[in-house]
C-alpha positions as CSV (number, residue, x, y, z in Angstrom):
1,M,0.0,0.0,0.0
2,N,2.8,2.4,0.7
3,Q,3.8,2.6,-3.0
4,W,0.1,3.0,-4.1
5,I,-0.3,5.8,-1.5
6,S,2.9,7.5,-2.7
7,D,1.9,7.2,-6.3
8,Y,-1.6,8.7,-5.6
9,I,-0.1,11.6,-3.7
10,S,2.4,12.2,-6.6
11,A,-0.5,12.2,-9.1
12,Q,-2.5,14.6,-6.9
13,K,0.4,17.0,-6.7
14,A,0.7,16.9,-10.5
15,A,-3.1,17.6,-10.8
16,L,-2.7,20.6,-8.5
17,D,0.4,21.8,-10.5
18,S,-1.8,21.8,-13.6
19,I,-4.1,24.6,-12.2
20,P,-3.8,27.3,-14.9
21,L,-2.6,30.6,-13.6
22,D,-4.0,32.6,-16.5
23,G,-7.5,31.0,-15.9
24,M,-7.2,31.8,-12.2
25,N,-6.4,35.4,-12.9
26,R,-9.3,35.8,-15.3
27,A,-11.7,34.2,-12.9
28,I,-10.6,36.4,-10.1
29,A,-11.0,39.4,-12.3
30,L,-14.6,38.4,-13.2
31,L,-15.4,37.8,-9.6
32,R,-14.0,41.2,-8.6
33,E,-16.1,42.8,-11.4
34,A,-19.2,40.9,-10.1
35,L,-18.6,42.0,-6.5
36,N,-18.1,45.6,-7.4
37,A,-21.1,45.7,-9.8
38,D,-23.3,43.8,-7.4
39,R,-23.8,40.9,-9.9
40,Q,-24.9,37.4,-9.1
41,V,-22.6,34.4,-9.1
42,F,-24.2,31.0,-9.9
43,V,-22.3,27.8,-9.4
44,F,-23.5,24.2,-10.3
45,G,-22.3,20.7,-10.9
46,N,-23.2,17.0,-10.2
47,G,-22.2,14.6,-7.5
48,G,-18.8,15.5,-5.9
49,S,-18.8,18.7,-8.1
50,A,-22.2,19.6,-6.6
51,A,-20.7,19.3,-3.1
52,N,-17.8,21.5,-4.2
53,C,-20.2,24.1,-5.5
54,S,-22.0,24.2,-2.2
55,H,-18.7,24.5,-0.3
56,F,-17.6,27.3,-2.7
57,A,-20.8,29.3,-2.4
58,T,-20.4,29.1,1.4
59,D,-16.8,30.2,1.4
60,L,-17.3,33.0,-1.1
61,G,-20.7,34.2,0.4
62,K,-19.6,34.1,4.0
63,G,-15.8,33.8,4.4
64,A,-14.7,36.1,1.6
65,S,-17.7,38.5,2.2
66,D,-16.9,38.8,5.9
67,K,-13.3,39.7,5.2
68,L,-14.2,42.3,2.6
69,G,-17.1,43.9,4.4
70,K,-18.8,43.7,1.0
71,R,-21.1,40.8,0.1
72,F,-20.8,38.4,-2.8
73,R,-24.2,37.5,-4.2
74,V,-23.5,33.8,-4.8
75,I,-25.7,30.7,-4.8
76,S,-25.2,27.1,-5.6
77,L,-28.0,26.0,-7.9
78,N,-27.6,22.5,-6.4
79,D,-29.0,23.5,-3.1
80,N,-32.7,23.9,-3.9
81,T,-33.8,20.3,-4.0
82,A,-37.5,21.0,-4.5
83,W,-36.9,23.3,-7.5
84,M,-34.4,20.8,-9.0
85,T,-36.7,17.9,-8.7
86,A,-39.6,19.9,-10.1
87,L,-37.6,20.9,-13.1
88,G,-36.2,17.4,-13.5
89,N,-39.6,15.8,-13.2
90,D,-41.6,18.2,-15.3
91,Y,-39.0,18.8,-18.0
92,S,-35.8,16.8,-17.9
93,Y,-32.7,16.5,-15.7
94,E,-30.9,18.5,-18.4
95,D,-33.0,21.5,-17.3
96,V,-32.3,21.6,-13.6
97,F,-29.7,24.4,-13.8
98,A,-30.8,26.2,-17.0
99,G,-34.3,26.4,-15.6
100,Q,-33.1,28.2,-12.5
101,L,-30.9,30.5,-14.6
102,Q,-33.9,31.5,-16.6
103,N,-35.5,33.0,-13.5
104,Y,-32.4,34.6,-12.0
105,G,-29.6,35.1,-14.6
106,R,-29.0,38.5,-16.0
107,P,-26.3,39.9,-18.4
108,G,-23.1,40.5,-16.5
109,D,-23.7,37.8,-13.9
110,I,-21.4,34.7,-13.7
111,A,-22.2,31.1,-14.3
112,L,-19.5,28.8,-13.0
113,S,-19.8,25.1,-13.5
114,L,-17.7,22.2,-12.3
115,S,-17.5,18.8,-14.2
116,V,-14.7,16.3,-14.4
117,S,-15.8,15.1,-17.9
118,G,-16.9,18.5,-19.1
119,N,-19.9,16.8,-20.8
120,S,-22.6,16.8,-18.1
121,P,-25.7,17.5,-20.2
122,N,-27.3,19.8,-17.5
123,C,-24.1,21.8,-17.1
124,V,-23.6,22.1,-20.9
125,K,-27.2,23.3,-21.3
126,A,-26.9,25.8,-18.4
127,L,-23.6,27.2,-19.7
128,T,-25.0,27.5,-23.2
129,W,-28.0,29.4,-21.9
130,A,-25.8,31.6,-19.8
131,R,-23.5,32.4,-22.7
132,D,-26.4,33.1,-25.0
133,H,-28.0,35.5,-22.5
134,G,-24.9,37.6,-21.7
135,L,-23.6,36.0,-18.5
136,H,-19.9,35.4,-18.1
137,T,-19.1,31.7,-18.1
138,I,-16.4,29.7,-16.3
139,A,-15.9,26.0,-16.6
140,L,-13.7,23.8,-14.3
141,V,-13.1,20.6,-16.1
142,G,-10.8,17.6,-16.3
143,K,-8.3,16.6,-19.0
144,A,-11.0,15.4,-21.4
145,R,-12.4,19.0,-21.4
146,G,-15.7,18.0,-23.0
147,R,-18.3,20.4,-24.6
148,M,-18.1,22.8,-21.6
149,A,-14.6,23.8,-22.7
150,D,-16.0,24.9,-26.1
151,I,-18.8,27.0,-24.5
152,A,-17.1,28.8,-21.5
153,E,-15.4,32.1,-21.7
154,V,-12.8,31.0,-19.0
155,V,-11.8,27.3,-19.0
156,M,-9.6,25.8,-16.2
157,T,-8.5,22.3,-17.1
158,I,-7.0,20.0,-14.6
159,N,-4.6,17.6,-16.4
160,D,-6.1,14.4,-15.1
161,T,-9.1,12.2,-15.7
162,H,-9.3,10.6,-12.2
163,Y,-12.5,11.9,-10.6
164,G,-11.1,12.1,-7.1
165,R,-8.0,14.0,-8.1
166,V,-9.8,16.4,-10.5
167,E,-12.5,17.1,-7.9
168,D,-9.8,17.7,-5.2
169,A,-8.0,20.1,-7.6
170,Q,-11.3,21.9,-8.4
171,M,-11.9,22.4,-4.7
172,G,-8.4,23.8,-4.6
173,I,-9.4,26.3,-7.3
174,C,-12.5,27.2,-5.4
175,H,-10.5,27.8,-2.3
176,L,-7.9,29.9,-4.3
177,L,-10.8,32.0,-5.7
178,C,-12.1,32.7,-2.2
179,Y,-8.8,33.3,-0.5
180,A,-7.7,35.6,-3.3
181,F,-10.3,38.0,-1.8
182,M,-9.9,37.0,1.9
183,E,-6.1,37.6,1.8
184,N,-6.2,40.5,-0.6
185,P,-9.1,42.7,0.5
186,Q,-8.0,45.5,-1.7
187,L,-9.6,43.5,-4.6
188,A,-13.0,44.8,-3.2
189,K,-12.1,48.4,-4.2
């Protein structure tokens, strides 16, 4: 097991090392613009990515906002179970995020989606709707990139296909985005 553990940790470090600095800078700039213009930030994904989205919304909405004295308007579209199941039941599972964006999304807002494959149909549909309606779009994807990488304005690709490693690196990106503001409060000006 020691060799397997060592190999896993080495691969995880390589995944973290693949976080693109240019994408991080672009995402931070979009979040700064959203904060200062009082725009909404929507995050969404499936499975482990959904959990990462909820965590990110909490850290940005509370942690970063508390440090700045200015509030991020952020919500994870995964966190309204009743609405998601109504959209999934009455329309299709592909509509669970796009359906919510249709009610809330406005030009200049941000739609940030996480998917290891980059091909989650509900994320693809929501990012497409967001792009077509003037929202800024950010995709955090794995090495396969998928259709989301062709849609999003900012794409951050983790150079791995292992779900656990990519999801861990994506959470690292989410923490980096939050701590950029928590540790650099001048970004709120």
